C-alpha angles and dihedrals in degrees: 000000000000108000091190086072088065098048117086122207115223113193120218096009128168085359138003111281095027122113108209118204107217113203097180092100088058092048089053090059115070095199093049092048092048091048091051093049091047091050091050091049092049090053092062107090098197142029113280132196100208141024115212117201136176121230137290115002090025090061092062095056099024095061092046090048092049090051092050091049094044088239135133122257125232117194120212110203145182116269120295095012098104118076100212134058112302145192117223135206128186125211141178125255129193087255103035140308134301140184132224131196136203130187114261 
């Protein structure tokens, strides 16, 4: 299966000059999604306890991957979205900077 056939390129989104990779066509197709999750699981060489994934696209595959691996799932979110104490990290994007948070 060629996953690239299920990923749509959106030019100039969210800003001019950015090429956005849209995975919703893959998510619409059960077989493509299962193939993707299986490939991700097969790429992990050892047993893991947790899958950490960044919102929002990471949540789609991260939670499915965690379920397949019998592991817990840890969401990494944008600021002020998690209800408990958090640790934050900022990073640069091609169009600015952003910050992510994870529960302590």
